[in-house]
HTML snippet that shows the backbone in 3Dmol.js (N, CA, C, O; Angstrom):
<script src="https://3Dmol.org/build/3Dmol-min.js"></script>
<div id="view" style="width:600px;height:400px;position:relative"></div>
<script>
const pdb = `
ATOM      1  N   MET A   1       6.024 -10.163  -8.351  1.00  0.00           N
ATOM      2  CA  MET A   1       4.629 -10.489  -8.117  1.00  0.00           C
ATOM      3  C   MET A   1       3.944  -9.254  -7.547  1.00  0.00           C
ATOM      4  O   MET A   1       4.473  -8.600  -6.648  1.00  0.00           O
ATOM      5  N   LYS A   2       2.773  -8.944  -8.071  1.00  0.00           N
ATOM      6  CA  LYS A   2       2.015  -7.804  -7.574  1.00  0.00           C
ATOM      7  C   LYS A   2       1.234  -8.224  -6.330  1.00  0.00           C
ATOM      8  O   LYS A   2       0.629  -9.295  -6.297  1.00  0.00           O
ATOM      9  N   ILE A   3       1.254  -7.366  -5.311  1.00  0.00           N
ATOM     10  CA  ILE A   3       0.452  -7.598  -4.112  1.00  0.00           C
ATOM     11  C   ILE A   3      -0.429  -6.382  -3.875  1.00  0.00           C
ATOM     12  O   ILE A   3      -0.146  -5.295  -4.378  1.00  0.00           O
ATOM     13  N   TYR A   4      -1.487  -6.566  -3.116  1.00  0.00           N
ATOM     14  CA  TYR A   4      -2.465  -5.520  -2.844  1.00  0.00           C
ATOM     15  C   TYR A   4      -2.485  -5.261  -1.347  1.00  0.00           C
ATOM     16  O   TYR A   4      -2.607  -6.184  -0.543  1.00  0.00           O
ATOM     17  N   LEU A   5      -2.364  -4.002  -0.993  1.00  0.00           N
ATOM     18  CA  LEU A   5      -2.227  -3.612   0.408  1.00  0.00           C
ATOM     19  C   LEU A   5      -3.549  -3.129   0.980  1.00  0.00           C
ATOM     20  O   LEU A   5      -4.343  -2.487   0.293  1.00  0.00           O
ATOM     21  N   PHE A   6      -3.771  -3.451   2.255  1.00  0.00           N
ATOM     22  CA  PHE A   6      -4.970  -3.004   2.956  1.00  0.00           C
ATOM     23  C   PHE A   6      -4.616  -2.720   4.402  1.00  0.00           C
ATOM     24  O   PHE A   6      -3.632  -3.243   4.927  1.00  0.00           O
ATOM     25  N   ASN A   7      -5.422  -1.887   5.043  1.00  0.00           N
ATOM     26  CA  ASN A   7      -5.223  -1.585   6.458  1.00  0.00           C
ATOM     27  C   ASN A   7      -5.577  -2.840   7.251  1.00  0.00           C
ATOM     28  O   ASN A   7      -6.701  -3.329   7.135  1.00  0.00           O
ATOM     29  N   PRO A   8      -4.650  -3.383   8.059  1.00  0.00           N
ATOM     30  CA  PRO A   8      -4.932  -4.621   8.800  1.00  0.00           C
ATOM     31  C   PRO A   8      -6.078  -4.491   9.799  1.00  0.00           C
ATOM     32  O   PRO A   8      -6.704  -5.493  10.144  1.00  0.00           O
ATOM     33  N   GLU A   9      -6.366  -3.285  10.268  1.00  0.00           N
ATOM     34  CA  GLU A   9      -7.453  -3.097  11.240  1.00  0.00           C
ATOM     35  C   GLU A   9      -8.809  -2.928  10.567  1.00  0.00           C
ATOM     36  O   GLU A   9      -9.811  -3.448  11.057  1.00  0.00           O
ATOM     37  N   THR A  10      -8.852  -2.201   9.441  1.00  0.00           N
ATOM     38  CA  THR A  10     -10.132  -1.902   8.804  1.00  0.00           C
ATOM     39  C   THR A  10     -10.374  -2.689   7.527  1.00  0.00           C
ATOM     40  O   THR A  10     -11.518  -2.836   7.098  1.00  0.00           O
ATOM     41  N   GLY A  11      -9.305  -3.201   6.909  1.00  0.00           N
ATOM     42  CA  GLY A  11      -9.421  -3.907   5.641  1.00  0.00           C
ATOM     43  C   GLY A  11      -9.484  -2.987   4.430  1.00  0.00           C
ATOM     44  O   GLY A  11      -9.554  -3.474   3.301  1.00  0.00           O
ATOM     45  N   ILE A  12      -9.460  -1.671   4.628  1.00  0.00           N
ATOM     46  CA  ILE A  12      -9.602  -0.717   3.530  1.00  0.00           C
ATOM     47  C   ILE A  12      -8.388  -0.782   2.607  1.00  0.00           C
ATOM     48  O   ILE A  12      -7.241  -0.787   3.052  1.00  0.00           O
ATOM     49  N   TYR A  13      -8.675  -0.831   1.329  1.00  0.00           N
ATOM     50  CA  TYR A  13      -7.645  -0.904   0.286  1.00  0.00           C
ATOM     51  C   TYR A  13      -6.732   0.316   0.332  1.00  0.00           C
ATOM     52  O   TYR A  13      -7.202   1.451   0.412  1.00  0.00           O
ATOM     53  N   LEU A  14      -5.414   0.070   0.282  1.00  0.00           N
ATOM     54  CA  LEU A  14      -4.432   1.154   0.352  1.00  0.00           C
ATOM     55  C   LEU A  14      -3.632   1.323  -0.939  1.00  0.00           C
ATOM     56  O   LEU A  14      -3.032   2.375  -1.159  1.00  0.00           O
ATOM     57  N   GLY A  15      -3.616   0.310  -1.784  1.00  0.00           N
ATOM     58  CA  GLY A  15      -2.845   0.405  -3.019  1.00  0.00           C
ATOM     59  C   GLY A  15      -2.189  -0.917  -3.350  1.00  0.00           C
ATOM     60  O   GLY A  15      -2.562  -1.967  -2.826  1.00  0.00           O
ATOM     61  N   GLU A  16      -1.203  -0.846  -4.229  1.00  0.00           N
ATOM     62  CA  GLU A  16      -0.522  -2.072  -4.645  1.00  0.00           C
ATOM     63  C   GLU A  16       0.982  -1.879  -4.581  1.00  0.00           C
ATOM     64  O   GLU A  16       1.486  -0.757  -4.517  1.00  0.00           O
ATOM     65  N   ASP A  17       1.685  -3.003  -4.599  1.00  0.00           N
ATOM     66  CA  ASP A  17       3.139  -3.002  -4.527  1.00  0.00           C
ATOM     67  C   ASP A  17       3.627  -4.273  -5.218  1.00  0.00           C
ATOM     68  O   ASP A  17       2.825  -5.068  -5.709  1.00  0.00           O
ATOM     69  N   PHE A  18       4.925  -4.454  -5.251  1.00  0.00           N
ATOM     70  CA  PHE A  18       5.514  -5.652  -5.837  1.00  0.00           C
ATOM     71  C   PHE A  18       6.463  -6.293  -4.840  1.00  0.00           C
ATOM     72  O   PHE A  18       7.117  -5.604  -4.057  1.00  0.00           O
ATOM     73  N   VAL A  19       6.533  -7.621  -4.875  1.00  0.00           N
ATOM     74  CA  VAL A  19       7.525  -8.363  -4.093  1.00  0.00           C
ATOM     75  C   VAL A  19       8.333  -9.202  -5.078  1.00  0.00           C
ATOM     76  O   VAL A  19       7.812  -9.638  -6.105  1.00  0.00           O
ATOM     77  N   GLU A  20       9.602  -9.425  -4.762  1.00  0.00           N
ATOM     78  CA  GLU A  20      10.469 -10.173  -5.677  1.00  0.00           C
ATOM     79  C   GLU A  20      10.164 -11.658  -5.686  1.00  0.00           C
ATOM     80  O   GLU A  20      10.023 -12.248  -6.757  1.00  0.00           O
ATOM     81  N   ASP A  21      10.059 -12.273  -4.525  1.00  0.00           N
ATOM     82  CA  ASP A  21       9.778 -13.705  -4.446  1.00  0.00           C
ATOM     83  C   ASP A  21       8.282 -13.917  -4.412  1.00  0.00           C
ATOM     84  O   ASP A  21       7.575 -13.233  -3.671  1.00  0.00           O
ATOM     85  N   ALA A  22       7.794 -14.843  -5.193  1.00  0.00           N
ATOM     86  CA  ALA A  22       6.365 -15.133  -5.230  1.00  0.00           C
ATOM     87  C   ALA A  22       6.021 -16.143  -4.140  1.00  0.00           C
ATOM     88  O   ALA A  22       6.270 -17.335  -4.320  1.00  0.00           O
ATOM     89  N   PRO A  23       5.460 -15.707  -3.018  1.00  0.00           N
ATOM     90  CA  PRO A  23       5.069 -16.653  -1.968  1.00  0.00           C
ATOM     91  C   PRO A  23       3.891 -17.517  -2.422  1.00  0.00           C
ATOM     92  O   PRO A  23       3.091 -17.105  -3.262  1.00  0.00           O
ATOM     93  N   ILE A  24       3.804 -18.683  -1.869  1.00  0.00           N
ATOM     94  CA  ILE A  24       2.721 -19.597  -2.226  1.00  0.00           C
ATOM     95  C   ILE A  24       1.539 -19.372  -1.293  1.00  0.00           C
ATOM     96  O   ILE A  24       1.689 -19.403  -0.072  1.00  0.00           O
ATOM     97  N   PHE A  25       0.364 -19.147  -1.870  1.00  0.00           N
ATOM     98  CA  PHE A  25      -0.880 -18.989  -1.116  1.00  0.00           C
ATOM     99  C   PHE A  25      -0.791 -17.886  -0.059  1.00  0.00           C
ATOM    100  O   PHE A  25      -1.304 -18.056   1.046  1.00  0.00           O
ATOM    101  N   ASP A  26      -0.159 -16.781  -0.374  1.00  0.00           N
ATOM    102  CA  ASP A  26      -0.075 -15.611   0.507  1.00  0.00           C
ATOM    103  C   ASP A  26       0.684 -15.865   1.803  1.00  0.00           C
ATOM    104  O   ASP A  26       0.771 -14.951   2.623  1.00  0.00           O
ATOM    105  N   SER A  27       1.238 -17.056   2.037  1.00  0.00           N
ATOM    106  CA  SER A  27       1.829 -17.371   3.337  1.00  0.00           C
ATOM    107  C   SER A  27       3.056 -16.531   3.648  1.00  0.00           C
ATOM    108  O   SER A  27       3.356 -16.305   4.820  1.00  0.00           O
ATOM    109  N   GLY A  28       3.773 -16.062   2.635  1.00  0.00           N
ATOM    110  CA  GLY A  28       4.971 -15.279   2.882  1.00  0.00           C
ATOM    111  C   GLY A  28       4.755 -13.788   2.785  1.00  0.00           C
ATOM    112  O   GLY A  28       5.725 -13.031   2.815  1.00  0.00           O
ATOM    113  N   LEU A  29       3.523 -13.340   2.669  1.00  0.00           N
ATOM    114  CA  LEU A  29       3.239 -11.912   2.529  1.00  0.00           C
ATOM    115  C   LEU A  29       3.212 -11.228   3.887  1.00  0.00           C
ATOM    116  O   LEU A  29       2.871 -11.847   4.895  1.00  0.00           O
ATOM    117  N   PRO A  30       3.570  -9.951   3.913  1.00  0.00           N
ATOM    118  CA  PRO A  30       3.497  -9.209   5.177  1.00  0.00           C
ATOM    119  C   PRO A  30       2.044  -8.989   5.596  1.00  0.00           C
ATOM    120  O   PRO A  30       1.125  -9.130   4.790  1.00  0.00           O
ATOM    121  N   ALA A  31       1.855  -8.646   6.853  1.00  0.00           N
ATOM    122  CA  ALA A  31       0.501  -8.329   7.334  1.00  0.00           C
ATOM    123  C   ALA A  31      -0.047  -7.168   6.513  1.00  0.00           C
ATOM    124  O   ALA A  31       0.681  -6.235   6.175  1.00  0.00           O
ATOM    125  N   GLY A  32      -1.317  -7.234   6.201  1.00  0.00           N
ATOM    126  CA  GLY A  32      -1.946  -6.168   5.429  1.00  0.00           C
ATOM    127  C   GLY A  32      -1.674  -6.260   3.940  1.00  0.00           C
ATOM    128  O   GLY A  32      -1.728  -5.253   3.234  1.00  0.00           O
ATOM    129  N   ALA A  33      -1.379  -7.470   3.454  1.00  0.00           N
ATOM    130  CA  ALA A  33      -1.126  -7.665   2.024  1.00  0.00           C
ATOM    131  C   ALA A  33      -1.744  -8.974   1.561  1.00  0.00           C
ATOM    132  O   ALA A  33      -1.829  -9.941   2.318  1.00  0.00           O
ATOM    133  N   THR A  34      -2.173  -8.990   0.305  1.00  0.00           N
ATOM    134  CA  THR A  34      -2.739 -10.188  -0.299  1.00  0.00           C
ATOM    135  C   THR A  34      -2.370 -10.224  -1.771  1.00  0.00           C
ATOM    136  O   THR A  34      -2.074  -9.187  -2.364  1.00  0.00           O
ATOM    137  N   ALA A  35      -2.386 -11.405  -2.361  1.00  0.00           N
ATOM    138  CA  ALA A  35      -2.161 -11.553  -3.795  1.00  0.00           C
ATOM    139  C   ALA A  35      -3.478 -11.484  -4.563  1.00  0.00           C
ATOM    140  O   ALA A  35      -3.475 -11.497  -5.794  1.00  0.00           O
ATOM    141  N   ILE A  36      -4.594 -11.411  -3.857  1.00  0.00           N
ATOM    142  CA  ILE A  36      -5.917 -11.350  -4.480  1.00  0.00           C
ATOM    143  C   ILE A  36      -6.207  -9.906  -4.877  1.00  0.00           C
ATOM    144  O   ILE A  36      -6.204  -9.013  -4.030  1.00  0.00           O
ATOM    145  N   ALA A  37      -6.455  -9.680  -6.153  1.00  0.00           N
ATOM    146  CA  ALA A  37      -6.733  -8.329  -6.644  1.00  0.00           C
ATOM    147  C   ALA A  37      -8.111  -7.860  -6.175  1.00  0.00           C
ATOM    148  O   ALA A  37      -9.058  -8.646  -6.154  1.00  0.00           O
ATOM    149  N   PRO A  38      -8.226  -6.589  -5.800  1.00  0.00           N
ATOM    150  CA  PRO A  38      -9.540  -6.072  -5.428  1.00  0.00           C
ATOM    151  C   PRO A  38     -10.411  -5.928  -6.673  1.00  0.00           C
ATOM    152  O   PRO A  38      -9.888  -5.818  -7.782  1.00  0.00           O
ATOM    153  N   PRO A  39     -11.730  -5.928  -6.502  1.00  0.00           N
ATOM    154  CA  PRO A  39     -12.614  -5.745  -7.651  1.00  0.00           C
ATOM    155  C   PRO A  39     -12.551  -4.301  -8.146  1.00  0.00           C
ATOM    156  O   PRO A  39     -12.109  -3.404  -7.429  1.00  0.00           O
ATOM    157  N   SER A  40     -12.996  -4.096  -9.373  1.00  0.00           N
ATOM    158  CA  SER A  40     -13.137  -2.730  -9.880  1.00  0.00           C
ATOM    159  C   SER A  40     -14.148  -2.005  -9.015  1.00  0.00           C
ATOM    160  O   SER A  40     -15.114  -2.598  -8.534  1.00  0.00           O
ATOM    161  N   PHE A  41     -13.915  -0.714  -8.823  1.00  0.00           N
ATOM    162  CA  PHE A  41     -14.839   0.029  -7.979  1.00  0.00           C
ATOM    163  C   PHE A  41     -15.126   1.391  -8.579  1.00  0.00           C
ATOM    164  O   PHE A  41     -14.322   1.949  -9.326  1.00  0.00           O
ATOM    165  N   GLU A  42     -16.288   1.909  -8.235  1.00  0.00           N
ATOM    166  CA  GLU A  42     -16.743   3.200  -8.734  1.00  0.00           C
ATOM    167  C   GLU A  42     -16.277   4.322  -7.816  1.00  0.00           C
ATOM    168  O   GLU A  42     -15.597   4.085  -6.817  1.00  0.00           O
ATOM    169  N   ARG A  43     -16.646   5.514  -8.162  1.00  0.00           N
ATOM    170  CA  ARG A  43     -16.187   6.708  -7.461  1.00  0.00           C
ATOM    171  C   ARG A  43     -16.550   6.746  -5.987  1.00  0.00           C
ATOM    172  O   ARG A  43     -15.728   7.181  -5.180  1.00  0.00           O
ATOM    173  N   ARG A  44     -17.709   6.324  -5.609  1.00  0.00           N
ATOM    174  CA  ARG A  44     -18.145   6.400  -4.208  1.00  0.00           C
ATOM    175  C   ARG A  44     -18.107   5.039  -3.517  1.00  0.00           C
ATOM    176  O   ARG A  44     -18.910   4.770  -2.624  1.00  0.00           O
ATOM    177  N   GLU A  45     -17.176   4.187  -3.930  1.00  0.00           N
ATOM    178  CA  GLU A  45     -17.001   2.868  -3.324  1.00  0.00           C
ATOM    179  C   GLU A  45     -15.551   2.694  -2.887  1.00  0.00           C
ATOM    180  O   GLU A  45     -14.651   3.359  -3.398  1.00  0.00           O
ATOM    181  N   VAL A  46     -15.344   1.798  -1.944  1.00  0.00           N
ATOM    182  CA  VAL A  46     -13.990   1.455  -1.510  1.00  0.00           C
ATOM    183  C   VAL A  46     -13.925  -0.062  -1.304  1.00  0.00           C
ATOM    184  O   VAL A  46     -14.811  -0.635  -0.671  1.00  0.00           O
ATOM    185  N   PRO A  47     -12.883  -0.718  -1.833  1.00  0.00           N
ATOM    186  CA  PRO A  47     -12.704  -2.142  -1.567  1.00  0.00           C
ATOM    187  C   PRO A  47     -12.231  -2.358  -0.126  1.00  0.00           C
ATOM    188  O   PRO A  47     -11.389  -1.619   0.383  1.00  0.00           O
ATOM    189  N   VAL A  48     -12.783  -3.374   0.510  1.00  0.00           N
ATOM    190  CA  VAL A  48     -12.408  -3.737   1.878  1.00  0.00           C
ATOM    191  C   VAL A  48     -12.086  -5.229   1.874  1.00  0.00           C
ATOM    192  O   VAL A  48     -12.891  -6.041   1.417  1.00  0.00           O
ATOM    193  N   PHE A  49     -10.896  -5.589   2.387  1.00  0.00           N
ATOM    194  CA  PHE A  49     -10.497  -6.994   2.416  1.00  0.00           C
ATOM    195  C   PHE A  49     -10.982  -7.636   3.705  1.00  0.00           C
ATOM    196  O   PHE A  49     -10.708  -7.137   4.796  1.00  0.00           O
ATOM    197  N   VAL A  50     -11.706  -8.747   3.575  1.00  0.00           N
ATOM    198  CA  VAL A  50     -12.210  -9.502   4.717  1.00  0.00           C
ATOM    199  C   VAL A  50     -11.279 -10.700   4.888  1.00  0.00           C
ATOM    200  O   VAL A  50     -11.404 -11.699   4.179  1.00  0.00           O
ATOM    201  N   GLU A  51     -10.348 -10.595   5.830  1.00  0.00           N
ATOM    202  CA  GLU A  51      -9.327 -11.644   5.991  1.00  0.00           C
ATOM    203  C   GLU A  51      -9.926 -12.990   6.355  1.00  0.00           C
ATOM    204  O   GLU A  51      -9.451 -14.022   5.879  1.00  0.00           O
ATOM    205  N   GLU A  52     -10.960 -13.005   7.189  1.00  0.00           N
ATOM    206  CA  GLU A  52     -11.572 -14.268   7.623  1.00  0.00           C
ATOM    207  C   GLU A  52     -12.133 -15.051   6.441  1.00  0.00           C
ATOM    208  O   GLU A  52     -12.166 -16.281   6.468  1.00  0.00           O
ATOM    209  N   GLU A  53     -12.575 -14.337   5.399  1.00  0.00           N
ATOM    210  CA  GLU A  53     -13.155 -14.974   4.217  1.00  0.00           C
ATOM    211  C   GLU A  53     -12.198 -14.953   3.028  1.00  0.00           C
ATOM    212  O   GLU A  53     -12.497 -15.515   1.974  1.00  0.00           O
ATOM    213  N   ASN A  54     -11.047 -14.303   3.199  1.00  0.00           N
ATOM    214  CA  ASN A  54     -10.029 -14.199   2.159  1.00  0.00           C
ATOM    215  C   ASN A  54     -10.603 -13.660   0.849  1.00  0.00           C
ATOM    216  O   ASN A  54     -10.387 -14.227  -0.222  1.00  0.00           O
ATOM    217  N   ARG A  55     -11.348 -12.537   0.960  1.00  0.00           N
ATOM    218  CA  ARG A  55     -11.960 -11.941  -0.235  1.00  0.00           C
ATOM    219  C   ARG A  55     -12.179 -10.448  -0.022  1.00  0.00           C
ATOM    220  O   ARG A  55     -12.161  -9.951   1.104  1.00  0.00           O
ATOM    221  N   TRP A  56     -12.385  -9.750  -1.129  1.00  0.00           N
ATOM    222  CA  TRP A  56     -12.698  -8.326  -1.101  1.00  0.00           C
ATOM    223  C   TRP A  56     -14.208  -8.123  -1.184  1.00  0.00           C
ATOM    224  O   TRP A  56     -14.914  -8.905  -1.821  1.00  0.00           O
ATOM    225  N   VAL A  57     -14.688  -7.082  -0.543  1.00  0.00           N
ATOM    226  CA  VAL A  57     -16.073  -6.637  -0.693  1.00  0.00           C
ATOM    227  C   VAL A  57     -16.025  -5.142  -0.990  1.00  0.00           C
ATOM    228  O   VAL A  57     -15.043  -4.472  -0.671  1.00  0.00           O
ATOM    229  N   LEU A  58     -17.079  -4.627  -1.596  1.00  0.00           N
ATOM    230  CA  LEU A  58     -17.162  -3.193  -1.858  1.00  0.00           C
ATOM    231  C   LEU A  58     -18.083  -2.550  -0.839  1.00  0.00           C
ATOM    232  O   LEU A  58     -19.161  -3.067  -0.546  1.00  0.00           O
ATOM    233  N   ARG A  59     -17.655  -1.427  -0.305  1.00  0.00           N
ATOM    234  CA  ARG A  59     -18.459  -0.661   0.650  1.00  0.00           C
ATOM    235  C   ARG A  59     -18.726   0.711   0.043  1.00  0.00           C
ATOM    236  O   ARG A  59     -17.846   1.307  -0.578  1.00  0.00           O
ATOM    237  N   ALA A  60     -19.931   1.200   0.226  1.00  0.00           N
ATOM    238  CA  ALA A  60     -20.287   2.534  -0.262  1.00  0.00           C
ATOM    239  C   ALA A  60     -19.717   3.592   0.666  1.00  0.00           C
ATOM    240  O   ALA A  60     -19.749   3.443   1.888  1.00  0.00           O
ATOM    241  N   LEU A  61     -19.199   4.652   0.085  1.00  0.00           N
ATOM    242  CA  LEU A  61     -18.728   5.786   0.876  1.00  0.00           C
ATOM    243  C   LEU A  61     -19.906   6.710   1.145  1.00  0.00           C
ATOM    244  O   LEU A  61     -20.796   6.825   0.303  1.00  0.00           O
ATOM    245  N   PRO A  62     -19.933   7.375   2.302  1.00  0.00           N
ATOM    246  CA  PRO A  62     -21.026   8.310   2.574  1.00  0.00           C
ATOM    247  C   PRO A  62     -20.989   9.476   1.587  1.00  0.00           C
ATOM    248  O   PRO A  62     -19.921   9.886   1.133  1.00  0.00           O
ATOM    249  N   LEU A  63     -22.171  10.003   1.264  1.00  0.00           N
ATOM    250  CA  LEU A  63     -22.249  11.124   0.330  1.00  0.00           C
ATOM    251  C   LEU A  63     -21.736  12.413   0.951  1.00  0.00           C
ATOM    252  O   LEU A  63     -21.203  13.274   0.252  1.00  0.00           O
ATOM    253  N   THR A  64     -21.896  12.546   2.259  1.00  0.00           N
ATOM    254  CA  THR A  64     -21.409  13.747   2.941  1.00  0.00           C
ATOM    255  C   THR A  64     -20.425  13.334   4.022  1.00  0.00           C
ATOM    256  O   THR A  64     -20.611  12.306   4.673  1.00  0.00           O
ATOM    257  N   PRO A  65     -19.380  14.127   4.215  1.00  0.00           N
ATOM    258  CA  PRO A  65     -18.420  13.781   5.269  1.00  0.00           C
ATOM    259  C   PRO A  65     -19.029  13.959   6.650  1.00  0.00           C
ATOM    260  O   PRO A  65     -19.917  14.792   6.832  1.00  0.00           O
ATOM    261  N   PRO A  66     -18.565  13.191   7.622  1.00  0.00           N
ATOM    262  CA  PRO A  66     -19.086  13.348   8.983  1.00  0.00           C
ATOM    263  C   PRO A  66     -18.704  14.722   9.539  1.00  0.00           C
ATOM    264  O   PRO A  66     -17.686  15.292   9.146  1.00  0.00           O
ATOM    265  N   PRO A  67     -19.522  15.252  10.452  1.00  0.00           N
ATOM    266  CA  PRO A  67     -19.241  16.599  10.996  1.00  0.00           C
ATOM    267  C   PRO A  67     -17.980  16.645  11.835  1.00  0.00           C
ATOM    268  O   PRO A  67     -17.621  17.703  12.352  1.00  0.00           O
TER     269      PRO A  67
END
`;
const viewer = $3Dmol.createViewer("view");
viewer.addModel(pdb, "pdb");
viewer.setStyle({}, {cartoon: {color: "spectrum"}});
viewer.zoomTo();
viewer.render();
</script>
């Protein structure tokens, strides 16, 4: 089963991985993982997982890096 990883503190998408046993309703997944795929995103966007709502949102990245 494919899972999607995110930073547990910020929700920022980190990538994907696989687990052998398919947990039911994410209950057996480690912290910072979900079975819900992030949405497609453009170059200056990042998916962020909102655990309280159990969904992904897209956030715009700043055009210039902070000083």
